[in-house]
C-alpha positions in Angstrom: 0.0 0.0 0.0 2.9 2.4 0.8 4.1 2.5 -2.9 0.6 3.3 -4.0 0.4 6.1 -1.4 3.6 7.7 -2.8 2.0 7.7 -6.3 -1.2 9.1 -4.7 0.8 11.9 -3.1 2.1 12.9 -6.5 -1.4 12.9 -7.9 -2.7 15.0 -5.0 0.2 17.4 -5.5 -0.8 17.9 -9.2 -4.4 18.4 -8.2 -3.3 20.9 -5.5 -1.5 23.0 -8.1 -4.7 23.2 -10.2 -6.9 23.9 -7.2 -4.5 26.6 -5.9 -5.0 28.4 -9.2 -8.7 27.9 -9.3 -9.3 29.2 -5.8 -8.1 32.7 -7.0 -11.2 33.0 -9.2 -14.1 31.0 -7.9 -15.3 29.9 -4.5 -18.1 27.7 -5.9 -15.9 26.2 -8.6 -13.1 25.5 -6.1 -15.5 23.8 -3.6 -17.0 21.8 -6.4 -13.5 20.6 -7.5 -12.4 19.9 -3.9 -15.4 17.7 -3.4 -14.9 15.9 -6.8 -11.1 15.4 -6.2 -11.7 14.1 -2.7 -14.4 11.7 -3.8 -12.4 10.5 -6.8 -9.3 9.9 -4.6 -11.3 7.8 -2.2 -12.9 5.9 -5.1 -9.5 5.3 -6.8 -8.0 4.0 -3.5 -11.0 1.8 -2.9 -10.6 0.3 -6.4 -6.8 -0.3 -5.8 -6.9 -1.6 -2.3 -10.5 -2.6 -1.6 -11.5 -3.6 1.9 -8.0 -2.8 3.3 -8.4 0.8 2.3 -12.0 0.9 3.6 -10.9 -0.4 7.0 -7.9 1.8 7.3 -8.5 5.0 5.3 -9.1 7.1 8.4 -5.6 6.3 9.8 -3.7 7.1 6.6 -2.0 10.5 6.7 -2.6 11.5 3.1 -2.4 15.2 4.1 1.2 14.8 5.3 2.1 13.1 2.0 0.3 15.8 0.1 2.1 18.6 1.9 5.5 17.0 1.1 4.6 16.6 -2.5 2.7 19.8 -3.0 5.5 21.9 -1.5 6.9 22.2 -5.1 3.8 24.1 -6.1 2.3 25.8 -3.1 3.4 26.9 0.3 2.6 23.8 2.5 -0.1 24.6 5.0 -2.8 22.7 6.9 -5.9 21.7 5.2 -7.9 24.1 7.3 -5.4 26.8 6.6 -5.7 26.2 2.9 -9.5 26.5 3.2 -9.1 29.6 5.3 -7.1 31.2 2.5 -9.8 30.3 0.0 -12.5 31.8 2.2 -10.5 35.0 2.7 -10.4 35.5 -1.1 -14.2 35.5 -1.6 -17.3 37.1 0.0 -19.1 34.8 2.4 -21.5 35.0 5.2 -18.5 34.8 7.6 -16.9 37.8 9.2 -13.4 38.2 10.7 -14.6 36.7 14.0 -16.0 33.5 12.5 -13.8 33.0 9.4 -11.4 30.5 11.2 -14.2 28.5 12.5 -15.9 28.5 9.1 -12.7 27.1 7.5 -12.6 24.4 10.2 -16.3 23.5 9.5 -15.9 23.5 5.7 -12.6 21.5 5.8 -14.1 19.1 8.3 -17.3 18.6 6.4 -15.5 17.7 3.2 -13.1 15.3 5.0 -15.7 13.7 7.3 -18.6 13.4 4.9 -16.6 11.8 2.2 -14.9 9.5 4.8 -18.4 8.5 6.0 -19.3 7.7 2.4 -16.3 5.4 2.2 -17.4 3.7 5.4 -21.1 3.4 4.7 -22.0 4.2 1.0 -18.9 3.9 -1.2 -21.0 3.9 -4.4 -22.0 7.5 -3.5 -18.4 8.7 -4.1 -19.0 8.5 -7.9 -22.5 9.9 -7.7 -22.9 13.4 -9.1 -26.0 13.7 -6.9 -24.0 13.1 -3.7 -21.2 15.5 -4.8 -23.7 18.2 -5.7 -25.6 17.8 -2.4 -22.3 18.2 -0.5 -21.4 21.4 -2.5 -24.9 22.8 -1.9 -24.5 22.2 1.8 -21.2 24.1 1.9 -22.5 26.9 -0.3 -25.7 27.3 1.8 -23.5 27.8 4.8 -21.0 30.1 3.1 -23.1 32.3 0.9 -24.3 35.6 2.3 -28.1 35.6 2.7 -30.1 37.5 0.1 -32.3 40.4 1.0 -35.5 38.4 0.4 -34.2 35.7 2.8 -33.8 38.1 5.6 -37.4 39.2 5.6 -38.9 35.7 5.6 
């Protein structure tokens, strides 16, 4: 499994470079791609390693591998720090007091909900409906309320 993880780290590094560029222009597009990349990564590793990955995916330190590989392209940071930088670039419902907590919640939601899919519903990882529902959940939390929504 270790050799596969080194290759996976290289793949994550390449995806990180693309997402680093995308996050400059689009919050929604970046979230959509983050969810897709995370789901595809889990699916790919399930295809390669089957039940072994399913039983042990939560104990694998893919983020540490990613940080080592991605350091060629972006300044290595924590996953939450990366999401925080994304949120700082775009208008959201969060203010300075809640931005760090928001990054914690968004990062955690992507990691935990896709991990739960690995545990309980692995077929959902390749479902456009599942991915879209997760993106909608994140955007509903992040997007500033509209004027009409305030009066309801």
